N, C-alpha and C positions, 0 to 999 in steps of 0.2 A: 613550800608547798605543802612537806609531811613534817610534823612533830613527835616523836616518841617519848613521853615524859615520866620515868620511874618503872618504866614495865616491869611487870612484876609476875610470876604464875607457878602456882605451885599446882602439882598431881598427889593428894594425898599430903605423904608429907617427902615428896619429892619436890625440891625446886629444880624447873626445866629453864627459866630465866629469872635472873636475880636485879632488879633496881637497875635495869638498861635506859639509857637514853641518846637520841641522836635525830639530826636533824637531816632531810634534803632539801635543798632550795628546785626553784622552778628550774626543769629540762636538764636539771643533774641526772648519771646512771647510778646508784650508791647499788655497792653488793656486800650482803652481810656472806662472809669468807666462815668458814669455817671444820672442825674433823664434825661424823655422824655423834647426834646428840648434846651438841653446844646449847640446840634453843634457837639455830635459827631458825626452820619452820615455822615452830610456835610462833616466832615474833611476827613473821609476813603472813601466818592466819588471824592472828588479834588483830592486825592492822587491817584486814581484810574484814574482821564481823565472824570469824569461825571460830573464835576462839573468846573466848569472856578472862580479860585479864584476872589476877587475885588483887592488885593495885596498879595504877598508873593510869598514865592520858595519852590517849590519842588526837591528834589535831590534823585537819586536812582544807587546807587553805583560810587557817583561821579559824575552824568550828571545832568544836569538840565533837569528834564523834565517837566518842569507845561504846559509847549506850545505840548507838545506831544498828540497823539489822544492814547485813552484807545489802541489800537491796538500795537501800539507801545513803550508802556511800558513793556510787561513782566510781568505782574501783575496778580492773581488768585486768585477771588474771588466766597466767597460762601453766600447766602444770607436764611434770617430766610424760607422763602419761597421754597427753594430748585432750582426754575428756572429751571427742569429738561422738555423736551421736552415729554408731556406723550403718544402720537401716535408712540414714538421711544422706544428699550428698553433700557436697562441699556446698553451694548454695543455700544449701537448706542449714546448714549447720549454722551459719554467718547471719543468716535472716533469723532463726530460732531465739537468739541473743538480744537483735533490737525487736522481736517482737514482746521479747520478758522487759525491755526498756521502753515499751510503750510507743513506737516508732509507728509511724502511718505506714501503710501498703505501699504508698507510693514512695515514702521515703528511704520504707528497709530498701527496695529494687536498685534506688540511687545509690545508698550505701554499700550494698553488698557489690556490687561494680566497681565501684570505688576502691574495696578493701581487697578484692582480688586482683587488681592491676596494681596495689600497693605491694601485695607480696609476691609478684609477676606468675601466679596463678592463672585468671582468663578461663586460659584453655580447656583447666579441672574442671571448670564450676558446676558438672554434671556426674562427676566420678564421684564413689563413694570412699569413705578412709581407706577403708579394706585392700583398696587398689591404687593405694599411696604408697610413695617410701615414708620412710619415718622420719627425714627430711621435711617432705612434702606436709606431711603429716601437723607439723610443729607451722609448718607456716600458715596452716589454713588455720589452727590455735589462736595465734599472735592474730591472723586479719578478726578475729572474733571477736577479741578481745579488744582491738583496737577500734572495731566498728561504731562504734557507741562514743569515740572521744572522751573516754576516761577522763579524770582530773589525776590515777596515775595510775601505770603499769605493775605487776607484781607477776615475778616469775620464780616459780617453785624449782631448778634444777632442769630445765625443761632440754638442755641438751646429753644429759646423762641420759645413756646407752646406743650414741649413736657413734657409729667407728671413727677412729683415729681423723680420719680425711674428711668425714662429713662434718666434725664436730668443727675442726678449724674454718671449714668452707659457711657455716651454722654463724659463727661468731662473728666473722668478716659481716657477715650478712645483716643480723641483728640490729649492729650495735648502725651499721649504715642506716637503718631503719628508722632503729631510734632516734639518731642525730635529724634524717627527712621529717621527721611528723612532730620531733621537741618534746614527746611525753618523758616524763617525768617517772624513772622506772627504779624500783627496787630488787633486786637481781637475788638469789638464794642459792649457793651453789658450797660443794668441798673442793671443788679444782680450781687451782692457784691462778691456772692457766688463765681460765673464762673470768678470774677477777681481777690478772694484772691486766690482760688486755685490751678489755671493753668499758671498764670503769673510770669516772671520776674519779671516786673516791671511796674508800673501802674500810668496813668495818671489820673487825677480826674479833671472833666471838669465841670464849674458850669456857666451856660448864658455866653458861649463861649469862657469864660478863664479859662485858665490852674490854678487850686486851689492848687494844691499836685501832685509832681512826684516824686516816689518813690519806693522802694519796697513793696510787701505787709507787710511785719511786719512792717515795719515802717508808711506806710499807715493808718494799723491801731492800732499801739501801742504809735505815736509818731504822730498824725493829727497836723498840721499845723495851724486850722481855724476851727469854731466850726461846722461851713458845711460840711466840711469833717470826725470831730468825730462826726457826726450826720446822716452824709448819710452813713457811712461804718460801719456798725454792730450797737448794739445797746448800752443804755447809759443809767445809774440815772446821772441828772445834778442837781447839788448844787452851784446855783448862790447868791455873794454876794462879800465882800472888804475882801483887807487879812488884818490880823491882827499879832500883836507880839504876842507870849504866849509862856513861857515860855522858851525864848533859841530857841525859833522855829516861824513858821506861820503858820495861824489857817484863815478858813475863814470862817464867821459867816454867816449863811445860814437858815433864818428863827429864830427857834428856838436852832438850834444846833452848834455846832462847828465843821469840820471839819479840822485837821491838815493835811498841803498840805507836800509835797516833798522840800525838799531843794533849788531846780532849778526853786521853786514859785517866781510870782515876787513882787517886794517892798512892803511893807504896805501899805495902802490906796489905792491899785490898785483893780479896782472893774473887777473879774473873774467869771470864769463859770469852775466846778471843773465837771470831766465825771469818771463815776467808769461803768466797763464793765460789765455784769450778773455775769460772771464766776470769776471774781475776790469779789465778794458777798458770803461772807459763815452766813448761817443760823443754829441756835442752839435755843434747850429750855432753857439753861442753861446759863447767862452769863459769859464769859471769864474777865473780863475787862481788855481789851486790847483796845486801841490806837481807834478810829470812829469805836464806836460800840454802838449801839441805838437798844432800845426796838422798837417793831409793833407790829402789827396783818396781819395772812397772808388773805388773800382778796380772792386770787384764785393760783390755780396749775395748769398749761397746762404740760400733760404727753405726752411727743413728743416722745420716743422711746427709743433714744439715752440719751434722759435725758429728764428735767422735769424741766418748765419757773413758777416761784411763782413770783407773786407781793405781795407785803407786805404794809402796811402802819404803818407808823411810827407816833409816839401822836401827832404828829404838823399835819400831814394829807399828807404829803410829803411820795408820792410812790415808792418804788424801786424794780427795777429786781433783779430777781437770778437765776442761775443756780445751782442745784444740780445734783443726780446721777437719774437715773431713777427710777419712782414710789417710788418718797422721804417717809419718816416714818413720814407725818408733814400733817395735816388738817383744811380746812379753818376755820379760826375762830383762829386758835392758838396761842398763845401767845409767840412770839420768842425775839429774839436778833437776827439782822444783823452786819456785821464785816465786814471791807474791810482795807489791809495793806496799807500805809503810798505812799509806792512807786509804787502803783497799782492806784495810784490818778490819773487821767489827765488836769492841768491845761492851761487853754487859756483864 
């Protein structure tokens, strides 16, 4: 459906995007994920025809659209700001986009009705944007972008600025609509929860380059670089040199010996071992298991559906652990943390 090949963009001497290539298949939901300034919005705007590439080509349905203006690309866009006309009603906002694409008055009426039904807002058709909530405005923006059946839908951080509860609701709603319509979608965000919860594949960007491309599970469970491991999800890091021990391999980190999976690099290699907080178990009594260490509870943050504990080991290293909600621990408790060998990520 969409192919970006060797996209490079310079602003003067500043390289915003450097030789970026990726493909999106028909019906896929793909997310460009990265911190501010990594080039994700520049890439999105270039695909839309709003930014001229320094180098590279963009192909849509097999056709080279690199040099086409935005109105010739049949691309739908929704932004964080929604870009709705404040003086127009919801119906008029959706109809405006259809008129710009050359639809007749008769076709426009039917498509507006269908679009309002799709986003569950027919009763708000005569309201103006200022009379709607942030989530409702985003629904109208999406309805306008989908009304003329674009080849691909581009979403530029549309959920940023919404409160946490509404963000979670909108994630589920947006993914449901995307699957229902079957529209190919490219989503831009710095929010890893957006990327992991909605995407078929994720393109992690760093300094204008693709750091890793893969499914949410692959990105989270098998990061290919320290940047991906640290940017996507929380973790505790243990840094040291790989050594042989009892037929296996370990990394000596401060005063601890971390046993590593069989896939770990050869002895003598400097590595960082990452352990996700959901893979750390906490107990009052030792279990005498591999990768178990004593420590003291420094902090407990109850987050509703789970708790996040910070535990200081005897050598001063702090470890994050996720437990069930409102755990039976208190700050100052002496505890043991333990994690399985096969849950250690080694880079």
